[in-house]
N, C-alpha and C positions, 0 to 999 in steps of 0.2 A: 550167225553171224553174219554181220554185212560185208557182202564179197566186193563191194567199188572198190576200184582204184583209189591209193592215196589222194590223186590229184582231185578225185570229185568230192573228198572229206572236209576239203580248207574249209568253205564257209562254215560248218559246222564247229570244228575245232576252234576256229576263231571265234565263235559264237561263244563256246565255253570260256573262252580267254576272257572276252569283254565282259561274260557274267560274273567271273574270277575277280577281275579288276574292280567291278562296283561293287562288292560287299566290303573289301577292306576299306575303300574310299570313302564308301558313306560313312563307316565309322571313327575314318579320320576328321571327316568334316564335323561331324555331331560332337567330337572331343575337342576338337579346336573351337567349336562355337562356344561350349560350356567355360572353357580357359577364357575365353574373350569377355566372360560375364561376370567373371570371379578374377579380372585382372589385378584388381586391387588388395587381394587377400588370397594370402596363398594358404591352403590347408590340406587336409588329406585328401579330400574329393580330387582338387585341383591335381594334386601329385599322381592321384590314380587314373585321372583322365590323362595326363602327359604320358605315361607308362603306357595306355591303351594304345596312345596316338602313333606311340615308337613303335608298338607291336602291328600297328597295320601299314605302317611304314615299311617293315620288314618284311610283311606280306607281299604288300606291291613290288619290291624288290626282287622277291620270289617269282612273283607272277612274271614279271618282264624277263627276268633270266629264263622262264621256261618259255615265253613266246620266243625267244632268240633260239632254243632247241626246238621248237616246232619249225621255225624258219630254216635250221641246219638240217632237219631231217628232210624237208618237203622238197629242198634244194639239192636233196642228196650231196651235200657237201662231203670233200672229200676230209678224213679223219685227220687230226692234227697229228704232228708226229710224238712218239711215246719217247718217253726218257726215263732218269732215274727220279723217283719220288719217295722221300722219307714217310713211309706210311704212318708213323705215328704225329707226324707234323698234319698231314692231311685229314687224319680222323680230328685230331685237336680242332682242327679249323671247321669241319664240319658239325661238329658237336656244339662248339660257341655260336655259331651260326643260328644255331636252334633255340639257345637258353631262352632268349627274350619270348618266342613262343609258348614253351614249355612252361616257364613261368605264369603266363597268361592264361595257360589253361590249366594250370594247378597239377601237373605234372612232374614227377622227377625224372632227369637224365641220368640214368646210372652209368658212369663209363668205367668199365672194369681196368684196374691198374696192371693187369697183363697188358693191355693194350701197349701202354708205353715204355714196359718189359721187354716188348717184341724185338722192336728195336731195328727191324728190316726197312731193304729198299726193295721198292718194287717197280716194275717195267709199267709205267701208265703216263699220263697227262695229269697234271696237279689238279688245272682249275675243273676238266670234265668229271675226275675222281669226286672232287669236293662238292660239284654241283647233284653228282648222282647220288653220294651216300648223305647230303643234306634233306634233298627229296625223301628219300626211304625214312630217315627221322625223322620228318614233317608229318609223312604220313601216318608214321606210327602215331606221333603225339596227338593228331586231330582224331584217332581212331582208338585210343589206349583207355577212354572213361578216368577211372581215378587211378589204375594201375601204372606203376613206373614203366618208362622204356629202357632196356637195357643194351647197352653196346658194348661187344667184348671182339675178342681175335685170336682167330688160332692159326697159328703158324706150319707149314708142313715144309717137305725137302725143296718142293718144286713152286709151290703156291702161297699164298696166305689169305684169311680169309677174314671180313669183317662181318659181324652178326649183329644184327638189329631185333630185338624181340619185345614186343607188346601183347596185353593180357587184354585187349580190346575186342572189339566184334572180329570173328573168325572170317579169314578168307575161304571163299566157297571153292572148296577143291577141284570141283567141274569145271569152275569157270577158267581155269590156267589154259595156255597162257596168256587169254586174251586181255587182263588188265594191263599188260605190257605192250597193248598194239594199239593205234588209234582207232580202229574200228572196235574193239572190246573196249576202250574207254567211253566210246559213244553209245554203246549197248546197255552199258552197268549205269550210266546216267539216267538212260531212258528208263530203267526198268527200276529205277531208285532202290537199286541194291545198295545198303548203306554202309559197306566197307567203301564204296567207290563214290559215295555221293558229291565229292567235292574236288576241284582240282584236277589236272595232269600229271600229279605228280609220278604216279608209278610208270606211265609212259616215258616221262622226260626223262626219270630215273634210268630207265631201260636206254634210250637211246644215248644219254651220257655215259652209260656204263660201257657199252660197247666202243663210242667215241675214247674212252679211256683206256681200253684194251682189257676190259674186266667182263666176269659174266654175273649177272643178276639173277638170283632165284627164290623163291620162297615156298616154305613148307609149314604145316602146323606145328605148333607148339608142343613138347615132350614133356616139359617139367612144368611144375604146379606155379600158377600165376603166368605161364606165356600160351597165349592161344595163336600168336603167328609169329614167325620168325622170317627176315630177309637175311640173305648172304649175299656179299659183294665176293667176290673172289677174284683175284689179280695174280700174277706170275711173280716170282722173284726176279730181282733184276740180275 
């Protein structure tokens, strides 16, 4: 693994961000160009182009959010103050933020009703928690193939866990915890390892999870149709 200090990785990290910005922006321009050519007739193709353009906008917004996370980490910014966060609301916002991406990829997002039934308050930071969980869900969508992404929750006496499972490309167990570090993200991109081929989502999820007072972990799936499981664990309030 690359042992250089984080400050020396800044140019390469920002280059990854710039690369990720260009991809959805290119799709956005292409779709908007098509819309301009058929402005006098609204048909199914035009509606699909508009939908694709909106997904690209969502992607750009997520990348910008993650760029802010990069800056937060590199500046070693002070973590925000934690408080009472309604878990059901935070999870719901995270899932809703990912629905257009899921539709674009043809992936079903299955939110277990037990999440709402859990009804607990956790000690966290709402915005950072939503950013962390959204990144995990988006990563699962990107790599799930045709399998659904399942979001569920487990409540304990001291903590609650949000579980995100997919049936896509398996995580390399020998790579942990490198996907959650800057050097690991760069190494995985350079090696063309399929699971980490795009984005800084897992590292940004890890950074924002810590800022939200939570712990992010991954493990192989143990049930049929699940090859990867991510868990975001946070203390009850």
